[in-house]
N, C-alpha and C positions, 0 to 999 in steps of 0.2 A: 504494499499500501502506498500510496505517495504521502509524503507529513508534507503540506505545506505552508510556511511565512511568512505569512501577509502580513497576520496585526501583529505579529513582533512578537508573542507573550505567547507561551509556552499552553494555556491553558483556552487559548481561543480560538491557536493553529489546531490543537486537538478537535477541537470541534468541527472543525470548519475542512478536517480532513476527512472526520467521519461521520459526516453526517450532510448528505444531499441537499438540502430544503436550508442545512444552516450555511451552508454558502452561497445557493441561491438568495439568502435573506442579504448575507455582507455583500451582494452582489447593488444589489437592490440602493443599503444605504448608502453604496458610496458616489456620494452628490455631497458636494458642497461642506464637505465635513472632511477631517482629514483619512484618507486612507485605511489606516491599520484602526480608527480608531472604530471606522466603521465596520468596516473587519470584526472587528471586536465582539461587536453587538449581539450577534447569532449567541453568544456566549454568556452576556449580559441576559438577555432572552433566557435562554436556557435556565440558565442558575435561579432567575427568581421566577419562573412558570412552570418548569419542574419538567420541560418539554422543549420538540422542536418537532414538536409530530402536527403535521399540515391539517391534520383535522381537527384535532384539539384549540389550535390557533385560530383555525376561520371558525369553531362555534364559538369561540372565548367570549361575554360580555366586552364589545369595543371600547363601551368608556373605564372598564376596571384595567384593560389591557392596556390602553393610551395610560393611562396610570401607572402602568407595570412601566412600558417603554423610557415614559420620564424622569422617572425616578434616580437622583442623581447619584453616579454618574450616567444622564442619559444613555439610549442608546445611538443617538445621533440631538444635532443642532436642535432639528424640527420633528421631536420625537413622536409629539399625537398626532403629527399629520401620518410621519414615518409609521406610525403603529397602523394604522387606519392602513396604508397600502401593504405593511406585510397580510393582515387578517385577507385583503384582496387576492394578494400573492397563494395564500395558502386555501383560498376557495378552488383558484383557476387549476390547483397542484391538485388540489381533491376533484373536483370535478373532470378536470379530464384528463387526472395523469393516474388515474385512484391513491391520489394519495401517494403518489413514488415520486419525488423528483428529477431522480435520477431518467426515469421514462421521457423524462424532454429534450435529452441528449443521447441514451441509449437510444435508441427509438427510431433517431433521422436517420433516409439512408444517404444525405446525401447532405453538404456543408451549407445548399440554401434552404432546406429545410430545417437546417436546426439556425437557422439563422429568425427564417421566419415565425419558427416556434419560439424563440429568445426574442422580438420583437412584439407578440401577441402578449405576453406578459404583460398585467398591469408594471408602471414604473422602470419598461426596458424602451427603451426609443433603439434607433440604428447602430448608436457608435455604444451604446450599453451591452449590446447583444453582440456586436462583434468583438466585444473588450474581453467578455463571459464564455462566445468562441475560443480566441484564443487561450486564454488562461486553461480552458479545458482540452485542446489541443496540445498546446504546450508546456502545459505542467501534471495533466492526469490523462493522455493519453488517448481523448476524445479529438478520434479523426475521420470522419465520413469521406465519404467519396466527394474533393472538391472543397475541402475547407478552405484550405489556405486563400483560396482565389476569394474563395464567399469573404474572408474575412479583411481580406485585404492586409495594409500596412501592417495593422498587428497580428500579426501572423509571423512576420520577420524573425529569423531566429538573428539570434545574437542586437536586437533593440532593448530602449529603455524606454518606451512609448506609455507603459498602462500596467495596473496590477496582473496584466498575464508574465511578463516577464519580474516579478518580488518572489527572489527563493533566499534574500535573505537581505543584514541590515545593509550590508554594501550593494544591491539594487536596488533597494530601496532611497536609497539617495540614487542614485544615477536616474533613477526614471520623475524625482522631486526635482531633479536639473534638470531633467527633458521637460516635463511640464512649468517649468519656471522660468524657460527658455526658448518657449511658441506661445508662453503668454506675451512676453516681454515683445518680440515677431509681431502680433498679430496687434497689440498697443501701436509700436513705434507706425504698422504699414494704416494702422487708423487716423493715427496724424499726420499721415505723409498726403 
C-alpha cells in the first residue's frame, strides 16, 4: 500500500492512505486553504465524528455536522460551508457508487471517463478533477487508458505543480514555490 505524505502529519496521512473517501474529502477541502491543512481535515472529521463512512456522513444532521467541522481547529477556513459540500459529496458516493469512493476511479474505463466522473462531484471543477486524477495516477497507480492525455500538464513526471506531486516536505515546498511563481506571473500579466 502506498503511504501518502500530503498532510505532513502521520495520523492525517494514515487516514488519507487508508480511506478512499477521506482522500476524496481532502481534495474537496483543498481550496482557499493551505494544502496540508486541507488534507488534514479528514482525520479531524474521523476523530470527531468517529467515522468517514459516506452513508453516515450523508445522513448526519446538517447543523450538528457543520458544528463538528467548525470546531477549532476547523477543517477549513469556511468550515460550515464545506461541511455541506462534504455531505453532498458523501450523498453522491452513496447514491452513485454504492458508498465506495474507490469505485469512482476503479471502474473508470478511460482517463476521459475518470475526469468526467470527478468533474460531476460536488465541489470538483475541471482543474480540481485533473489534479485529483494526477494524484491517483502518480501516487496510487490509477492509470486508466489515456489518463495522462486527459490530465494534461498535471500528469508530467518531475513537475511540482500540485498536490499530486507532494511526497515529502521538500516536494511540498517545491509545489508552494511553483504556485507562488505562477501567481506572481499572473499578477504581472494583469498589470501589463
